[in-house]
TIFI-817383 format. One record per atom (N, C-alpha, C): residue number from 1; residue in three letters; x, y, z; atom name. Coordinates in steps of 0.1 Angstrom, whole numbers, plus 5000, padded with zeros to 4 digits. Example, Ala and Ser with C-alpha at 12.3 -4.5 7.8 and 13.67 -1.06 7.14 Angstrom:
TIFI-817383
+-----+-----+------+-------+------+----+
!   i !  aa ! east ! north !   up ! at !
+-----+-----+------+-------+------+----+
!   1 ! ALA ! 5132 !  4943 ! 5078 !  N !
!   1 ! ALA ! 5123 !  4955 ! 5078 ! CA !
!   1 ! ALA ! 5132 !  4967 ! 5078 !  C !
!   2 ! SER ! 5128 !  4978 ! 5071 !  N !
!   2 ! SER ! 5137 !  4989 ! 5071 ! CA !
!   2 ! SER ! 5129 !  5000 ! 5079 !  C !
+-----+-----+------+-------+------+----+
END
This chain:
TIFI-817383
+-----+-----+------+-------+------+----+
!   i !  aa ! east ! north !   up ! at !
+-----+-----+------+-------+------+----+
!   1 ! MET ! 5008 !  4988 ! 5000 !  N !
!   1 ! MET ! 5000 !  5000 ! 5000 ! CA !
!   1 ! MET ! 5009 !  5012 ! 5000 !  C !
!   2 ! ARG ! 5006 !  5022 ! 4991 !  N !
!   2 ! ARG ! 5013 !  5034 ! 4991 ! CA !
!   2 ! ARG ! 5008 !  5044 ! 5001 !  C !
!   3 ! TRP ! 5017 !  5051 ! 5008 !  N !
!   3 ! TRP ! 5013 !  5060 ! 5018 ! CA !
!   3 ! TRP ! 5008 !  5073 ! 5013 !  C !
!   4 ! ASN ! 5012 !  5076 ! 5000 !  N !
!   4 ! ASN ! 5007 !  5089 ! 4994 ! CA !
!   4 ! ASN ! 4997 !  5086 ! 4984 !  C !
!   5 ! SER ! 4985 !  5081 ! 4989 !  N !
!   5 ! SER ! 4974 !  5078 ! 4980 ! CA !
!   5 ! SER ! 4961 !  5083 ! 4987 !  C !
!   6 ! VAL ! 4951 !  5086 ! 4979 !  N !
!   6 ! VAL ! 4939 !  5091 ! 4984 ! CA !
!   6 ! VAL ! 4932 !  5080 ! 4993 !  C !
!   7 ! SER ! 4933 !  5068 ! 4988 !  N !
!   7 ! SER ! 4926 !  5057 ! 4996 ! CA !
!   7 ! SER ! 4933 !  5055 ! 5010 !  C !
!   8 ! THR ! 4946 !  5056 ! 5010 !  N !
!   8 ! THR ! 4953 !  5055 ! 5023 ! CA !
!   8 ! THR ! 4949 !  5066 ! 5032 !  C !
!   9 ! GLY ! 4949 !  5078 ! 5027 !  N !
!   9 ! GLY ! 4945 !  5090 ! 5035 ! CA !
!   9 ! GLY ! 4930 !  5089 ! 5039 !  C !
!  10 ! PHE ! 4922 !  5083 ! 5031 !  N !
!  10 ! PHE ! 4908 !  5082 ! 5035 ! CA !
!  10 ! PHE ! 4906 !  5072 ! 5046 !  C !
!  11 ! LEU ! 4913 !  5061 ! 5045 !  N !
!  11 ! LEU ! 4913 !  5051 ! 5056 ! CA !
!  11 ! LEU ! 4919 !  5057 ! 5069 !  C !
!  12 ! LEU ! 4930 !  5064 ! 5068 !  N !
!  12 ! LEU ! 4936 !  5070 ! 5080 ! CA !
!  12 ! LEU ! 4926 !  5080 ! 5086 !  C !
!  13 ! GLY ! 4920 !  5088 ! 5077 !  N !
!  13 ! GLY ! 4911 !  5099 ! 5081 ! CA !
!  13 ! GLY ! 4898 !  5093 ! 5087 !  C !
!  14 ! PHE ! 4894 !  5081 ! 5082 !  N !
!  14 ! PHE ! 4882 !  5075 ! 5087 ! CA !
!  14 ! PHE ! 4884 !  5069 ! 5101 !  C !
!  15 ! PHE ! 4896 !  5064 ! 5104 !  N !
!  15 ! PHE ! 4898 !  5058 ! 5117 ! CA !
!  15 ! PHE ! 4905 !  5067 ! 5127 !  C !
!  16 ! ALA ! 4911 !  5078 ! 5123 !  N !
!  16 ! ALA ! 4917 !  5087 ! 5133 ! CA !
!  16 ! ALA ! 4907 !  5093 ! 5143 !  C !
!  17 ! PRO ! 4895 !  5096 ! 5139 !  N !
!  17 ! PRO ! 4885 !  5101 ! 5149 ! CA !
!  17 ! PRO ! 4882 !  5091 ! 5160 !  C !
!  18 ! VAL ! 4883 !  5078 ! 5157 !  N !
!  18 ! VAL ! 4881 !  5068 ! 5167 ! CA !
!  18 ! VAL ! 4892 !  5069 ! 5178 !  C !
!  19 ! LEU ! 4904 !  5072 ! 5174 !  N !
!  19 ! LEU ! 4914 !  5074 ! 5184 ! CA !
!  19 ! LEU ! 4912 !  5087 ! 5191 !  C !
!  20 ! GLY ! 4907 !  5097 ! 5184 !  N !
!  20 ! GLY ! 4903 !  5110 ! 5190 ! CA !
!  20 ! GLY ! 4892 !  5109 ! 5200 !  C !
!  21 ! PHE ! 4882 !  5100 ! 5196 !  N !
!  21 ! PHE ! 4871 !  5097 ! 5205 ! CA !
!  21 ! PHE ! 4876 !  5092 ! 5219 !  C !
!  22 ! PHE ! 4885 !  5082 ! 5218 !  N !
!  22 ! PHE ! 4890 !  5076 ! 5230 ! CA !
!  22 ! PHE ! 4899 !  5085 ! 5238 !  C !
!  23 ! ALA ! 4907 !  5093 ! 5231 !  N !
!  23 ! ALA ! 4915 !  5103 ! 5237 ! CA !
!  23 ! ALA ! 4907 !  5113 ! 5245 !  C !
!  24 ! TYR ! 4896 !  5118 ! 5238 !  N !
!  24 ! TYR ! 4887 !  5128 ! 5245 ! CA !
!  24 ! TYR ! 4880 !  5121 ! 5256 !  C !
!  25 ! GLY ! 4875 !  5108 ! 5254 !  N !
!  25 ! GLY ! 4869 !  5101 ! 5265 ! CA !
!  25 ! GLY ! 4878 !  5099 ! 5277 !  C !
!  26 ! GLY ! 4891 !  5096 ! 5274 !  N !
!  26 ! GLY ! 4900 !  5094 ! 5285 ! CA !
!  26 ! GLY ! 4902 !  5107 ! 5293 !  C !
!  27 ! MET ! 4903 !  5118 ! 5286 !  N !
!  27 ! MET ! 4904 !  5131 ! 5293 ! CA !
!  27 ! MET ! 4892 !  5135 ! 5300 !  C !
!  28 ! TYR ! 4880 !  5131 ! 5295 !  N !
!  28 ! TYR ! 4868 !  5135 ! 5301 ! CA !
!  28 ! TYR ! 4866 !  5127 ! 5314 !  C !
!  29 ! VAL ! 4869 !  5114 ! 5314 !  N !
!  29 ! VAL ! 4867 !  5106 ! 5326 ! CA !
!  29 ! VAL ! 4878 !  5108 ! 5336 !  C !
!  30 ! THR ! 4889 !  5114 ! 5333 !  N !
!  30 ! THR ! 4900 !  5116 ! 5343 ! CA !
!  30 ! THR ! 4900 !  5130 ! 5348 !  C !
!  31 ! ALA ! 4896 !  5140 ! 5340 !  N !
!  31 ! ALA ! 4897 !  5154 ! 5345 ! CA !
!  31 ! ALA ! 4883 !  5160 ! 5348 !  C !
!  32 ! ILE ! 4873 !  5157 ! 5340 !  N !
!  32 ! ILE ! 4860 !  5163 ! 5342 ! CA !
!  32 ! ILE ! 4851 !  5155 ! 5351 !  C !
!  33 ! ARG ! 4850 !  5142 ! 5349 !  N !
!  33 ! ARG ! 4842 !  5133 ! 5357 ! CA !
!  33 ! ARG ! 4850 !  5122 ! 5362 !  C !
!  34 ! PRO ! 4859 !  5124 ! 5372 !  N !
!  34 ! PRO ! 4868 !  5113 ! 5376 ! CA !
!  34 ! PRO ! 4861 !  5101 ! 5382 !  C !
!  35 ! TRP ! 4848 !  5102 ! 5387 !  N !
!  35 ! TRP ! 4842 !  5091 ! 5393 ! CA !
!  35 ! TRP ! 4835 !  5082 ! 5383 !  C !
!  36 ! HIS ! 4836 !  5085 ! 5370 !  N !
!  36 ! HIS ! 4831 !  5076 ! 5360 ! CA !
!  36 ! HIS ! 4843 !  5069 ! 5352 !  C !
!  37 ! ASP ! 4840 !  5059 ! 5344 !  N !
!  37 ! ASP ! 4850 !  5053 ! 5336 ! CA !
!  37 ! ASP ! 4847 !  5054 ! 5322 !  C !
!  38 ! ILE ! 4856 !  5049 ! 5313 !  N !
!  38 ! ILE ! 4854 !  5050 ! 5299 ! CA !
!  38 ! ILE ! 4842 !  5042 ! 5294 !  C !
!  39 ! GLN ! 4838 !  5032 ! 5301 !  N !
!  39 ! GLN ! 4826 !  5024 ! 5297 ! CA !
!  39 ! GLN ! 4814 !  5033 ! 5299 !  C !
!  40 ! TRP ! 4813 !  5041 ! 5309 !  N !
!  40 ! TRP ! 4802 !  5050 ! 5311 ! CA !
!  40 ! TRP ! 4802 !  5061 ! 5300 !  C !
!  41 ! PHE ! 4814 !  5065 ! 5296 !  N !
!  41 ! PHE ! 4815 !  5075 ! 5286 ! CA !
!  41 ! PHE ! 4809 !  5070 ! 5273 !  C !
!  42 ! VAL ! 4813 !  5058 ! 5269 !  N !
!  42 ! VAL ! 4809 !  5052 ! 5256 ! CA !
!  42 ! VAL ! 4794 !  5049 ! 5257 !  C !
!  43 ! ASN ! 4790 !  5041 ! 5267 !  N !
!  43 ! ASN ! 4776 !  5036 ! 5267 ! CA !
!  43 ! ASN ! 4766 !  5046 ! 5271 !  C !
!  44 ! ASP ! 4768 !  5053 ! 5282 !  N !
!  44 ! ASP ! 4758 !  5062 ! 5287 ! CA !
!  44 ! ASP ! 4758 !  5076 ! 5281 !  C !
!  45 ! LEU ! 4770 !  5082 ! 5279 !  N !
!  45 ! LEU ! 4771 !  5095 ! 5274 ! CA !
!  45 ! LEU ! 4770 !  5095 ! 5259 !  C !
!  46 ! PHE ! 4777 !  5087 ! 5252 !  N !
!  46 ! PHE ! 4778 !  5088 ! 5237 ! CA !
!  46 ! PHE ! 4766 !  5080 ! 5231 !  C !
!  47 ! LEU ! 4764 !  5068 ! 5235 !  N !
!  47 ! LEU ! 4754 !  5060 ! 5228 ! CA !
!  47 ! LEU ! 4740 !  5062 ! 5235 !  C !
!  48 ! GLY ! 4740 !  5066 ! 5247 !  N !
!  48 ! GLY ! 4727 !  5067 ! 5254 ! CA !
!  48 ! GLY ! 4721 !  5081 ! 5253 !  C !
!  49 ! THR ! 4729 !  5091 ! 5250 !  N !
!  49 ! THR ! 4723 !  5104 ! 5250 ! CA !
!  49 ! THR ! 4725 !  5110 ! 5235 !  C !
!  50 ! THR ! 4714 !  5112 ! 5228 !  N !
!  50 ! THR ! 4715 !  5116 ! 5214 ! CA !
!  50 ! THR ! 4720 !  5131 ! 5214 !  C !
!  51 ! GLU ! 4717 !  5138 ! 5224 !  N !
!  51 ! GLU ! 4721 !  5153 ! 5225 ! CA !
!  51 ! GLU ! 4736 !  5155 ! 5223 !  C !
!  52 ! PHE ! 4744 !  5146 ! 5229 !  N !
!  52 ! PHE ! 4758 !  5148 ! 5230 ! CA !
!  52 ! PHE ! 4765 !  5140 ! 5218 !  C !
!  53 ! ARG ! 4758 !  5132 ! 5211 !  N !
!  53 ! ARG ! 4765 !  5123 ! 5201 ! CA !
!  53 ! ARG ! 4772 !  5132 ! 5190 !  C !
!  54 ! THR ! 4765 !  5141 ! 5185 !  N !
!  54 ! THR ! 4772 !  5149 ! 5174 ! CA !
!  54 ! THR ! 4783 !  5158 ! 5179 !  C !
!  55 ! ARG ! 4781 !  5163 ! 5192 !  N !
!  55 ! ARG ! 4791 !  5171 ! 5198 ! CA !
!  55 ! ARG ! 4804 !  5164 ! 5200 !  C !
!  56 ! ILE ! 4803 !  5151 ! 5205 !  N !
!  56 ! ILE ! 4814 !  5143 ! 5208 ! CA !
!  56 ! ILE ! 4821 !  5139 ! 5195 !  C !
!  57 ! MET ! 4813 !  5136 ! 5184 !  N !
!  57 ! MET ! 4819 !  5132 ! 5171 ! CA !
!  57 ! MET ! 4826 !  5144 ! 5165 !  C !
!  58 ! SER ! 4821 !  5156 ! 5167 !  N !
!  58 ! SER ! 4828 !  5168 ! 5162 ! CA !
!  58 ! SER ! 4841 !  5170 ! 5169 !  C !
!  59 ! ILE ! 4841 !  5169 ! 5182 !  N !
!  59 ! ILE ! 4854 !  5170 ! 5189 ! CA !
!  59 ! ILE ! 4864 !  5159 ! 5185 !  C !
!  60 ! SER ! 4859 !  5147 ! 5182 !  N !
!  60 ! SER ! 4868 !  5136 ! 5178 ! CA !
!  60 ! SER ! 4874 !  5139 ! 5165 !  C !
!  61 ! LEU ! 4868 !  5148 ! 5156 !  N !
!  61 ! LEU ! 4874 !  5151 ! 5143 ! CA !
!  61 ! LEU ! 4887 !  5160 ! 5145 !  C !
!  62 ! ILE ! 4890 !  5164 ! 5156 !  N !
!  62 ! ILE ! 4903 !  5171 ! 5158 ! CA !
!  62 ! ILE ! 4914 !  5162 ! 5155 !  C !
!  63 ! ALA ! 4913 !  5149 ! 5157 !  N !
!  63 ! ALA ! 4923 !  5140 ! 5154 ! CA !
!  63 ! ALA ! 4926 !  5140 ! 5139 !  C !
!  64 ! ASP ! 4915 !  5142 ! 5131 !  N !
!  64 ! ASP ! 4917 !  5143 ! 5116 ! CA !
!  64 ! ASP ! 4925 !  5156 ! 5113 !  C !
!  65 ! ALA ! 4923 !  5166 ! 5120 !  N !
!  65 ! ALA ! 4931 !  5179 ! 5117 ! CA !
!  65 ! ALA ! 4945 !  5176 ! 5120 !  C !
!  66 ! ALA ! 4948 !  5170 ! 5131 !  N !
!  66 ! ALA ! 4962 !  5167 ! 5135 ! CA !
!  66 ! ALA ! 4968 !  5158 ! 5124 !  C !
!  67 ! LEU ! 4961 !  5148 ! 5120 !  N !
!  67 ! LEU ! 4966 !  5139 ! 5109 ! CA !
!  67 ! LEU ! 4968 !  5146 ! 5096 !  C !
!  68 ! PHE ! 4959 !  5155 ! 5093 !  N !
!  68 ! PHE ! 4961 !  5164 ! 5081 ! CA !
!  68 ! PHE ! 4974 !  5171 ! 5081 !  C !
!  69 ! PHE ! 4977 !  5178 ! 5092 !  N !
!  69 ! PHE ! 4989 !  5186 ! 5093 ! CA !
!  69 ! PHE ! 5002 !  5177 ! 5094 !  C !
!  70 ! LEU ! 5000 !  5165 ! 5100 !  N !
!  70 ! LEU ! 5011 !  5156 ! 5100 ! CA !
!  70 ! LEU ! 5015 !  5151 ! 5086 !  C !
!  71 ! LEU ! 5005 !  5148 ! 5078 !  N !
!  71 ! LEU ! 5007 !  5144 ! 5064 ! CA !
!  71 ! LEU ! 5013 !  5156 ! 5056 !  C !
!  72 ! ASP ! 5008 !  5168 ! 5059 !  N !
!  72 ! ASP ! 5014 !  5180 ! 5052 ! CA !
!  72 ! ASP ! 5029 !  5181 ! 5056 !  C !
!  73 ! ARG ! 5032 !  5179 ! 5068 !  N !
!  73 ! ARG ! 5046 !  5180 ! 5072 ! CA !
!  73 ! ARG ! 5055 !  5170 ! 5064 !  C !
!  74 ! PHE ! 5050 !  5158 ! 5061 !  N !
!  74 ! PHE ! 5057 !  5148 ! 5054 ! CA !
!  74 ! PHE ! 5056 !  5149 ! 5039 !  C !
!  75 ! GLY ! 5048 !  5159 ! 5034 !  N !
!  75 ! GLY ! 5046 !  5161 ! 5020 ! CA !
!  75 ! GLY ! 5037 !  5151 ! 5013 !  C !
!  76 ! LYS ! 5027 !  5146 ! 5019 !  N !
!  76 ! LYS ! 5018 !  5136 ! 5014 ! CA !
!  76 ! LYS ! 5005 !  5142 ! 5010 !  C !
!  77 ! GLN ! 5005 !  5150 ! 4999 !  N !
!  77 ! GLN ! 4994 !  5158 ! 4995 ! CA !
!  77 ! GLN ! 4982 !  5149 ! 4990 !  C !
!  78 ! ARG ! 4984 !  5138 ! 4984 !  N !
!  78 ! ARG ! 4973 !  5129 ! 4980 ! CA !
!  78 ! ARG ! 4966 !  5123 ! 4992 !  C !
!  79 ! ALA ! 4974 !  5119 ! 5002 !  N !
!  79 ! ALA ! 4968 !  5113 ! 5014 ! CA !
!  79 ! ALA ! 4960 !  5124 ! 5021 !  C !
!  80 ! MET ! 4965 !  5137 ! 5020 !  N !
!  80 ! MET ! 4957 !  5148 ! 5027 ! CA !
!  80 ! MET ! 4944 !  5149 ! 5020 !  C !
!  81 ! ARG ! 4943 !  5147 ! 5007 !  N !
!  81 ! ARG ! 4930 !  5147 ! 5001 ! CA !
!  81 ! ARG ! 4920 !  5136 ! 5006 !  C !
!  82 ! GLY ! 4926 !  5125 ! 5009 !  N !
!  82 ! GLY ! 4918 !  5114 ! 5015 ! CA !
!  82 ! GLY ! 4913 !  5117 ! 5028 !  C !
!  83 ! VAL ! 4921 !  5124 ! 5036 !  N !
!  83 ! VAL ! 4917 !  5128 ! 5050 ! CA !
!  83 ! VAL ! 4905 !  5138 ! 5048 !  C !
!  84 ! ILE ! 4906 !  5147 ! 5039 !  N !
!  84 ! ILE ! 4895 !  5157 ! 5037 ! CA !
!  84 ! ILE ! 4883 !  5150 ! 5033 !  C !
!  85 ! LEU ! 4884 !  5140 ! 5024 !  N !
!  85 ! LEU ! 4872 !  5132 ! 5020 ! CA !
!  85 ! LEU ! 4865 !  5125 ! 5032 !  C !
!  86 ! ALA ! 4874 !  5120 ! 5041 !  N !
!  86 ! ALA ! 4868 !  5113 ! 5053 ! CA !
!  86 ! ALA ! 4861 !  5123 ! 5062 !  C !
!  87 ! MET ! 4867 !  5135 ! 5063 !  N !
!  87 ! MET ! 4861 !  5145 ! 5071 ! CA !
!  87 ! MET ! 4848 !  5150 ! 5066 !  C !
!  88 ! LEU ! 4847 !  5151 ! 5052 !  N !
!  88 ! LEU ! 4834 !  5154 ! 5046 ! CA !
!  88 ! LEU ! 4824 !  5143 ! 5048 !  C !
!  89 ! LEU ! 4828 !  5131 ! 5048 !  N !
!  89 ! LEU ! 4819 !  5120 ! 5050 ! CA !
!  89 ! LEU ! 4813 !  5120 ! 5065 !  C !
!  90 ! TYR ! 4822 !  5123 ! 5074 !  N !
!  90 ! TYR ! 4817 !  5126 ! 5088 ! CA !
!  90 ! TYR ! 4807 !  5137 ! 5088 !  C !
!  91 ! GLY ! 4810 !  5148 ! 5081 !  N !
!  91 ! GLY ! 4802 !  5160 ! 5080 ! CA !
!  91 ! GLY ! 4788 !  5157 ! 5074 !  C !
!  92 ! LEU ! 4788 !  5148 ! 5065 !  N !
!  92 ! LEU ! 4775 !  5144 ! 5059 ! CA !
!  92 ! LEU ! 4766 !  5137 ! 5069 !  C !
!  93 ! TYR ! 4771 !  5132 ! 5080 !  N !
!  93 ! TYR ! 4763 !  5126 ! 5090 ! CA !
!  93 ! TYR ! 4760 !  5137 ! 5101 !  C !
!  94 ! ILE ! 4770 !  5144 ! 5105 !  N !
!  94 ! ILE ! 4769 !  5153 ! 5116 ! CA !
!  94 ! ILE ! 4759 !  5165 ! 5113 !  C !
!  95 ! VAL ! 4761 !  5171 ! 5102 !  N !
!  95 ! VAL ! 4753 !  5183 ! 5099 ! CA !
!  95 ! VAL ! 4738 !  5180 ! 5098 !  C !
!  96 ! PRO ! 4733 !  5170 ! 5091 !  N !
!  96 ! PRO ! 4719 !  5167 ! 5090 ! CA !
!  96 ! PRO ! 4713 !  5163 ! 5104 !  C !
!  97 ! VAL ! 4721 !  5156 ! 5112 !  N !
!  97 ! VAL ! 4716 !  5152 ! 5125 ! CA !
!  97 ! VAL ! 4715 !  5164 ! 5134 !  C !
!  98 ! ILE ! 4724 !  5174 ! 5133 !  N !
!  98 ! ILE ! 4722 !  5186 ! 5141 ! CA !
!  98 ! ILE ! 4710 !  5194 ! 5136 !  C !
!  99 ! ILE ! 4708 !  5194 ! 5123 !  N !
!  99 ! ILE ! 4696 !  5201 ! 5118 ! CA !
!  99 ! ILE ! 4683 !  5195 ! 5123 !  C !
! 100 ! MET ! 4683 !  5181 ! 5122 !  N !
! 100 ! MET ! 4671 !  5174 ! 5127 ! CA !
! 100 ! MET ! 4668 !  5176 ! 5142 !  C !
! 101 ! ASP ! 4679 !  5176 ! 5150 !  N !
! 101 ! ASP ! 4678 !  5179 ! 5164 ! CA !
! 101 ! ASP ! 4672 !  5193 ! 5167 !  C !
! 102 ! GLU ! 4677 !  5203 ! 5160 !  N !
! 102 ! GLU ! 4673 !  5216 ! 5162 ! CA !
! 102 ! GLU ! 4658 !  5218 ! 5157 !  C !
! 103 ! LEU ! 4655 !  5212 ! 5146 !  N !
! 103 ! LEU ! 4641 !  5213 ! 5141 ! CA !
! 103 ! LEU ! 4631 !  5206 ! 5151 !  C !
! 104 ! SER ! 4635 !  5195 ! 5157 !  N !
! 104 ! SER ! 4627 !  5188 ! 5166 ! CA !
! 104 ! SER ! 4625 !  5196 ! 5179 !  C !
! 105 ! LYS ! 4636 !  5203 ! 5183 !  N !
! 105 ! LYS ! 4635 !  5212 ! 5195 ! CA !
! 105 ! LYS ! 4625 !  5223 ! 5193 !  C !
! 106 ! LEU ! 4624 !  5228 ! 5180 !  N !
! 106 ! LEU ! 4614 !  5238 ! 5177 ! CA !
! 106 ! LEU ! 4600 !  5233 ! 5175 !  C !
! 107 ! GLY ! 4599 !  5220 ! 5175 !  N !
! 107 ! GLY ! 4586 !  5213 ! 5173 ! CA !
! 107 ! GLY ! 4581 !  5212 ! 5159 !  C !
! 108 ! TRP ! 4591 !  5214 ! 5149 !  N !
! 108 ! TRP ! 4587 !  5213 ! 5135 ! CA !
! 108 ! TRP ! 4587 !  5199 ! 5130 !  C !
! 109 ! LEU ! 4593 !  5189 ! 5138 !  N !
! 109 ! LEU ! 4593 !  5175 ! 5133 ! CA !
! 109 ! LEU ! 4585 !  5167 ! 5143 !  C !
+-----+-----+------+-------+------+----+
END
């Protein structure tokens, strides 16, 4: 597999937010809510509460930004395009869900 390809960048960009999710979850349960554990973060806060799901996913995308700049540092422009595609794919989920949540809060749905 070539490191400077769009498909490699897409795969890295698709899985980097998973690492960002657990990094944020680790910080959350050690600094903000130290009486909870990572299992509580995943099951109760992320999966159990729809209000916070898109917010947590958006914060997890910071890992893609870090990956993007790391690939830029090494001159992997094609892989950077794949990371952008992965971020857009996440955005295609996050933005409509936020819109639906806001419309349901207004009572329009």
